C-alpha positions in Angstrom: 1.9 13.4 -16.4 2.9 9.8 -16.5 -0.4 7.5 -16.9 -0.9 4.5 -14.6 -3.5 3.1 -16.5 -3.3 -0.7 -17.3 -4.6 -2.7 -20.2 -7.9 -4.0 -20.0 -7.0 -7.7 -20.5 -4.7 -7.1 -17.4 -7.4 -5.8 -15.7 -10.2 -8.4 -16.5 -8.0 -11.4 -15.9 -9.1 -13.9 -13.3 -7.1 -14.6 -10.5 -7.2 -17.4 -7.8 -7.5 -15.0 -4.6 -9.4 -11.9 -3.8 -7.7 -10.1 -0.9 -9.9 -7.5 1.4 -8.0 -4.3 1.5 -9.5 -3.2 4.8 -7.7 -6.1 6.7 -4.5 -3.8 5.9 -5.4 -0.3 5.5 -8.1 2.0 5.3 -9.0 5.0 2.9 -7.6 7.5 5.4 -4.5 6.0 5.4 -4.4 6.2 1.7 -4.8 9.8 1.7 -2.4 10.4 4.7 0.2 8.6 2.1 -0.8 10.5 -0.6 -0.3 13.9 1.6 3.1 12.5 2.6 4.4 11.4 -0.6 3.3 14.9 -2.2 4.8 16.7 0.5 1.5 18.4 1.1 0.2 21.0 3.8 -2.8 18.8 5.2 -4.5 22.2 5.8 -4.4 23.5 2.2 -4.9 19.9 0.2 -5.0 20.5 -3.8 -8.1 18.3 -4.0 -7.8 17.9 -7.8 -4.3 16.2 -7.6 -5.0 14.2 -4.7 -8.4 12.9 -6.0 -6.8 12.4 -9.6 -4.0 10.2 -7.5 -6.8 8.5 -5.3 -8.5 7.4 -8.3 -5.3 5.9 -9.9 -4.5 3.8 -6.7 -8.0 2.3 -6.4 -7.6 1.4 -10.4 -4.4 -0.3 -9.8 -5.9 -2.1 -6.6 -8.6 -3.4 -8.5 -6.4 -4.8 -11.1 -4.2 -6.5 -8.4 -7.3 -8.4 -7.6 -7.8 -6.3 -4.2 -11.3 -6.4 -2.9 -11.7 -2.4 -2.5 -14.0 -2.0 0.5 -17.0 0.5 0.3 -15.1 2.8 2.4 -12.8 3.5 -0.4 -15.6 3.8 -2.9 -17.2 6.2 -0.5 -14.2 8.4 0.0 -13.8 8.5 -3.7 -17.2 10.1 -4.1 -16.5 12.3 -1.4 -13.2 13.8 -2.8 -15.2 14.2 -6.2 -17.9 15.9 -4.5 -15.4 18.4 -2.8 -13.6 18.8 -6.2 -16.9 19.9 -7.8 -18.0 22.2 -5.2 -14.4 23.8 -5.2 -15.0 24.5 -8.9 -18.4 26.2 -8.5 -17.6 29.9 -9.8 -18.2 32.6 -7.6 -21.6 34.4 -8.5 -22.4 37.4 -10.3 -22.2 40.4 -8.0 -20.3 38.3 -5.1 -16.7 39.2 -4.4 -14.6 36.2 -3.8 -13.5 37.5 -0.3 -17.3 37.5 0.7 -17.6 34.2 -0.7 -14.7 33.1 1.5 -16.2 34.8 4.7 -19.7 33.2 4.1 -19.0 29.6 2.9 -16.8 26.9 4.9 -14.0 25.6 2.7 -15.5 22.4 1.5 -12.4 20.5 2.5 -12.7 21.4 6.0 -14.5 18.4 7.0 -12.0 16.0 5.4 -9.1 17.8 7.0 -10.9 17.5 10.4 -11.2 13.8 9.6 -7.6 13.4 8.5 -6.2 15.3 11.7 -8.3 13.1 14.0 -7.2 9.9 12.3 -3.8 11.1 12.4 -4.2 11.8 16.1 -5.6 8.8 16.5 -2.9 6.5 15.0 -0.2 8.5 16.9 -1.9 7.7 20.2 -2.5 4.2 19.3 1.3 3.8 18.5 2.6 5.7 21.7 -0.2 3.3 23.8 1.6 0.2 22.1 5.0 1.0 23.3 3.9 2.1 26.9 5.5 1.4 30.1 2.8 -1.9 30.5 4.4 -3.1 27.5 8.3 -2.5 28.4 9.1 -6.2 28.1 7.2 -6.7 24.7 9.0 -3.4 23.3 12.1 -4.7 24.5 11.9 -7.9 22.8 10.4 -6.2 19.6 13.1 -3.6 19.5 15.8 -6.6 19.9 14.4 -8.8 17.2 14.4 -6.0 14.8 17.8 -4.8 15.4 19.2 -8.8 15.1 16.8 -9.1 11.8 18.4 -6.0 10.1 22.0 -7.1 11.2 24.4 -7.3 8.2 21.8 -5.1 6.0 24.0 -2.6 3.9 21.3 0.5 3.7 20.0 2.0 6.7 16.2 1.1 6.9 14.0 3.7 8.4 11.1 1.8 9.1 8.5 -0.4 8.4 6.7 0.2 5.2 2.8 0.1 4.4 0.3 -1.3 2.1 0.5 1.8 0.0 4.4 1.7 0.0 4.1 -1.8 -1.5 1.6 -0.8 -4.1 3.7 2.1 -5.2 6.6 -0.4 -5.6 4.3 -2.6 -7.7 3.1 0.2 -9.9 7.0 0.7 -10.6 7.3 -2.9 -11.6 4.0 -2.8 -13.7 5.1 0.1 -15.5 8.7 -1.4 -16.3 6.9 -4.3 -18.2 7.2 -4.1 -22.2 3.7 -3.7 -23.6 4.1 -6.8 -25.7 4.4 -8.7 -22.5 0.7 -8.1 -21.7 -0.1 -10.1 -24.8 1.7 -13.2 -23.7 -0.3 -16.3 -22.0 1.8 -18.5 -19.7 1.1 -21.9 -19.5 2.3 -22.6 -16.1 -0.5 -22.4 -13.6 1.3 -21.0 -10.4 -0.8 -20.7 -7.5 -0.8 -18.5 -4.3 0.7 -21.3 -1.8 3.4 -22.4 -4.4 4.3 -18.8 -4.5 4.3 -18.3 -0.9 6.5 -21.4 -0.6 8.9 -20.1 -3.1 9.1 -16.8 -1.4 9.8 -18.1 2.0 12.4 -20.8 0.7 14.2 -17.9 -0.7 14.0 -15.6 2.6 15.0 -18.7 4.4 18.3 -19.0 2.5 19.3 -15.3 3.0 19.0 -12.4 5.4 16.7 -10.3 3.2 15.4 -9.8 -0.4 14.6 -6.6 -2.2 11.2 -6.2 -3.5 12.6 -5.7 -7.0 14.6 -9.0 -6.7 11.4 -11.1 -7.1 10.7 -10.0 -10.4 12.6 -9.8 -13.9 12.0 -8.5 -17.0 10.5 -11.7 -18.4 8.2 -12.3 -15.3 4.7 -12.7 -16.6 2.0 -10.5 -15.8 0.1 -13.4 -13.9 3.0 -14.0 -12.0 3.8 -10.6 -10.9 0.3 -10.3 -9.3 0.7 -13.6 -7.7 3.6 -12.4 -6.0 2.0 -9.3 -4.8 -0.9 -11.4 -3.4 1.2 -14.1 -1.8 3.1 -11.1 -0.1 0.0 -9.6 1.3 -1.0 -13.1 2.5 2.5 -13.3 4.2 1.7 -10.0 5.9 -1.5 -11.1 6.9 -0.1 -14.1 8.8 2.8 -12.2 10.2 5.4 -14.6 8.4 7.3 -11.4 6.7 8.0 -7.8 7.6 8.9 -5.2 5.2 11.3 -2.1 5.5 12.4 0.8 3.7 15.8 2.6 3.4 13.9 5.9 3.3 10.3 7.2 2.8 8.9 6.1 -0.5 12.5 4.3 -1.1 13.7 0.8 -1.9 11.7 -1.7 0.2 13.7 -4.9 1.7 11.7 -7.9 2.8 12.4 -10.1 6.1 11.2 -13.5 7.7 10.9 -13.4 11.6 9.7 -17.3 11.1 12.2 -20.2 11.3 11.8 -22.7 8.5 10.0 -25.4 10.4 7.7 -23.0 12.1 6.9 -21.4 8.6 6.4 -24.9 7.0 3.8 -25.5 9.6 2.0 -22.4 9.6 2.0 -22.6 5.6 0.1 -26.1 5.6 -2.2 -25.2 8.6 -3.5 -21.6 7.6 -3.2 -21.6 3.7 -5.3 -23.7 1.4 
């Protein structure tokens, strides 16, 4: 299996901004993302695989200076507990069929929570597009159609934070090992990177996520770019779309240059 572990010096580097992850998504969102990514039956989750991938995501989040909320760590402990319970061997004299009949599947409570959360999200999405919001929905759809005009590939919908993290993992894996040893004298901060990204977006219809990096981009700048994107998402200054599930990500801006510049000066230190 391909390793997602990052070098220690990369993990320990201090960065100028610490982003709270729970502003964007929670641990159940990550689990649903992994279930979808792996095309897993939610009623029969391979807990070892999901636990391993979940922990790998936490490692990447921490390396990107994301403030991993306690809920994420609690879910990690829950997954490890479920995994340990499923590894408990059948007692002597007890048939596997008897054990299945007397004990509930250790995954059952987690599955119930996932199904309940999934229904909640679907209901919230449906409600947000209900009859009382016809005007807003029309405006949003009109805006999205205008925003995506001229884009070569067909985009299926907005990407999530975890889609962005997946793309970031690929960028980090593409960096040669020796690149991690280089120290850049250029002190690029979040605000400067935000202005760079927005100036690029204001000059074109959209930018592919991978176009923000080159093979020579230092690791510090890669992380700062990612944090700048999260800040822009939080301020609703950009939107991210995918050509397909887990496919190529493109970045758009719904904000005009003058309004964007004003928002950057007012809301970003």
